[in-house]
N, C-alpha and C positions, 0 to 999 in steps of 0.2 A: 504494500500500500504506500502511495506517495505521501510523504510527511506534509503536515500543515495544508492539506488540500491541493498541493502542487500537482502538476501533470506528471504522469509516470515517466521516469527517466530524466526529469529535470534536475540539474545540478547547478547551483549558483556559481560554482568555481569554473564552470565551462562556458559561462557567458562572457562576451566581449574579450576574446583572447588578446594577449599583448601583441602578437604578430598581426592580427587583423587591424587593431588600432594603429599600429606602426605604419602599415600600408595605407590606411586611410589618410593619415597625416602626411605621408610621403607624396600622395597624389595632390595635395593642396598647393596652390600657387605660392602662398606665403612661405611654405617650407622650402620649396624649390628655389625661390629667389633669395631667401636668407642664406641657405647653404652655398648657393652660387656666389653670393657676394663675399663669403668667407674665403673662397678660392680666388676671387677677382681682386680683392684688396691688396694682397702682397704683390700681384702683378702691376697694379696701379702704382704702388710705392716704388717698385723696381724701375718702372718706366720714368717716374718722376726723378729718380736719382740720375738718370741718363742726361737730364737737363740741368742738373745741379752744377752751378758754376764753381762752388767751393769758396766763394768770396763772402766777406761780411758775416763771419760767424760770431762776431762780438755781441755780447749781451743776451745770448740765447741760453746761457746757463747749462743746467743738466740736460735739457732737451737738445741743445746744440752739440753737447759732447756725445750723446747717443747717435746723433746724425753723423758725426764724423767717424764713429766706430762702425756704423751699420754696413759700410761698404768694405770692411776688412775681413769678411768671412761670412759663411752661411749662418753660423751660430749667432753672430752679432746682428745680422740682418733679421733673424727670427726674434731676437731680444727687442730690437727696435719696433718691429711690427706688433709684438705683444704690448710694449710700452704705450704706443699710440692708440691701441684698441681697448685697453683694459678699463679705462675710466668712463667710457661712454658707449662705444660700439657694442662691446660684449654685454653690457648691461641691457641695452635695447634688445639685442637678439634673445637673451634669456627671458626677458620680460615678454617678448613676443610669443615665444613657444609656450610659456607657462601661463600667461595672462589671457591668451586667445583660446585655449583648449576647451574650456567649459562655456565661457561667455558666448563664443561663436555658435555653439550648438543651441544655446538658448535663443540667440537672436535669429537663427534660422528656423526655430520652432521644432527642431528635431530632438531636443533633449528629452522631452516627455515620451517620445516614441522609443528611445533607447531604454528608458526606465520601464516601459511597458512590455519589453521583450519577454520576461522582465530581467533587467540587470540590477543586482543589488546596488544601492547608492554608494556604499563604501567601496565596493569593487570597481564601480565605474570611475570614481575619483582616483582610486589607487592606480588603475591601469593608465588613465589619462596623465596622471602625475609622472609615472615611470616613463611613459613615452616622451613627455615633454622634457624630462631631465636627460633622457637618452639623446634626443636631438640637440639639446643644449651642449652636452659633452661632445657630440659629433661636430658641432660648429666650432668649438674650441680646438679640437684636434685638426680639423680641416684648415683652420687659419694658421696654426703653428706648423703643421706638416707641409702645407704649400709654401710657406715662407722659408722653411728649412730646405726644401727641395730646390726651389728656384734660386735661393740665396747661395746655396752650395754650388750649383751649376754655374752661377755667374761670378761669384767672388771666391770660391774655393772652400776647402775644409781647413779652417784655421782655428787657433785658440780663441776662447771666449774672453772678451775684454769688457770691463765696466769701469765706472768712475769711482767705485768704492772698494776695489780689490785689485790685486795683481792678476795678470792674465791666467786663465785656467786652460789646461790641456784639453783638446777636443772631447776626449772621452768623459772627463769630469765635467766639462762645460755642458755637455749634452744631458748628463744626469741632473745638473743644476737647473737646466731649462725644464726638464720634466717635473722637477719639484715645484718650480714656479707655476707651471700649468696646473698641478695638483692643488696648490694653495689657492689659485684663482678660482678653480672649480668649487672649492669649499666656500670661499667668500661670496661667490655668486649664488650660493644656495639661499642667501637672504633675499636677493631679488626674486628668485624662483618662488620662495615661500610667500612673499608679499604679493607678487603678481597672481599667484594661484588663489590666494585668499580673496583678492579683488575679483577674480574671475568667477568665483561662486557667489559673490555678493551682488554683482551687476549683470545685466543682460547685454551690456555694451562692451564688446571686446576692446575697442579703442580706449575706452575709459579705464579698463583694467590694465592694459599695457602702459598707457600714458601715466596713469596714477602711480604705478610702481616706479617708473623712471623718474617722475617728478619728485616723489618722496625720497628716492636715492640721492638726487641732486640736492634737495633741501638738507638732507643729512650731511652731505659733503660740505655745503656752505656753512652750516652750523659748526662743523668740525674745525673750520678755520678761525672761529671766534675764540681767541685764547681766554677771553674774560669768563667763559663758561667753566674754566678750570677742569676739575676732575669729572664733571658731567660729560665731557667730550669722550671719555673712554668708554662710555656706555652707548655711544652712537654706533649704528651698524657699519658705518663707513670709516670709523676711526683707524682700523687696522687694515684697510683695503690695500695699502701700499707696502705692507710689511714684507711682501715677497722680495723687496729689494735686499732684505737681510740675507737671502739665499745667495746673493752675488758677492757678499763680503767675505773676507778671510780674517778670522774664522767665521763660519756661518752664525748669524745672530738669530737665535731661536725664540727668545722670550716673547717678542711681539707676535711671532708666528703662532705660538701656542695660544696666546690670549685671543688672537684673531680667529683661530679655528674654533675655539670654545664659544666665542661670541656669535660667530656665524651659525654654528650648529644649533645653538640655543634659540636664536631668533627664528631660524628656519623651522625648527620643531614647533615653536609657539604658533607661527603663522599657519603651518600645515594642520596643526591640531584644531585651531579655530576654523579653518576651512572645512574640515570634516565635520566638526560640530555644527557649523552653520548649514551645510548642505544636507545633512541627514535629518534636519528638522524643518527646513523651509518647504513651502508649497511650490511645486513645479507646475507652472501654468503655461510655459512656452517650450 
C-alpha cells in the first residue's frame, strides 16, 4: 500500500533528479551567455594587452603592479584576471545563477506545476541550490582555466610573481592559485546564500539578482568606513580580499580562517531562512 495516500511507486527522492535540472538550466540562454563570457573575458584582456603601450604606469598602485606582472607568464596572467573579476564580475555571475533559479520559475508560472508533480518543496530547493552552486563553480573554473591556458600559450610557463612575496616556482604558484580559487568559492557562498534567499522571497528574478549584488556592494562600502571600528569585521565582505594572504611568504592564514568561518556562517543562515520561508509560503505562481 502506498504511504500517506500517494500513488503506488511514488518516491519523493526520485522526483526532479539533479541531472534533469542541470540540463534544464544548461538549455537556458542566461546560463549559456554567463559561461561564454567567462571564457571570453580572458581573451578580451589578452587582446587589450596587445594594445598596451607600457607608458604612464605612475599612480596606479597595486593595480598597476599587477598589470605589469600579468604579461610575464601564464600564472601571472591568471592572477590578474582573477584580481579584476573577483570584486564584481564573479559576484554578479553567482548572484545570477542563485538568484534566478527559483524566482524565474515563479515569474513564468511554472513553479506550482513543479510542486504539483509532486516534488517535495525541500527537495526542489535542494536540487535547485546544488545546480546553481555547480554552475557557479563551473564559471569560476572556466574563467581561471581559460586565463591559464591562453596566458601560458602567449606568455609562457613562468614563476608566479606578486607584490607581497618573492616569486614562486610554477608548481607552487599553481597550487597557490588553486587555493585562491578555493577561498573565493567559499567567500562567494555569501552571495549565493543571499541571492537564493531573495529568490524564494520574490517572484522577480531581476530583483533577487540585483538585490544580492547591491547588498554586497553596500557591505563593501561600509567596510571602508574605519569609524565603524570592530563592527566592520562582522560584515560579509570584510575578509573578501584575504586571498591575497595566499600570495605572501609565508602564507598569512589568520584572515583566511576568519573569512571562511564568516562566509560559511552567513551562507548557512541565508540558506536556512530560504528553506524556512519557502516551505511555509503559499505558491500561487
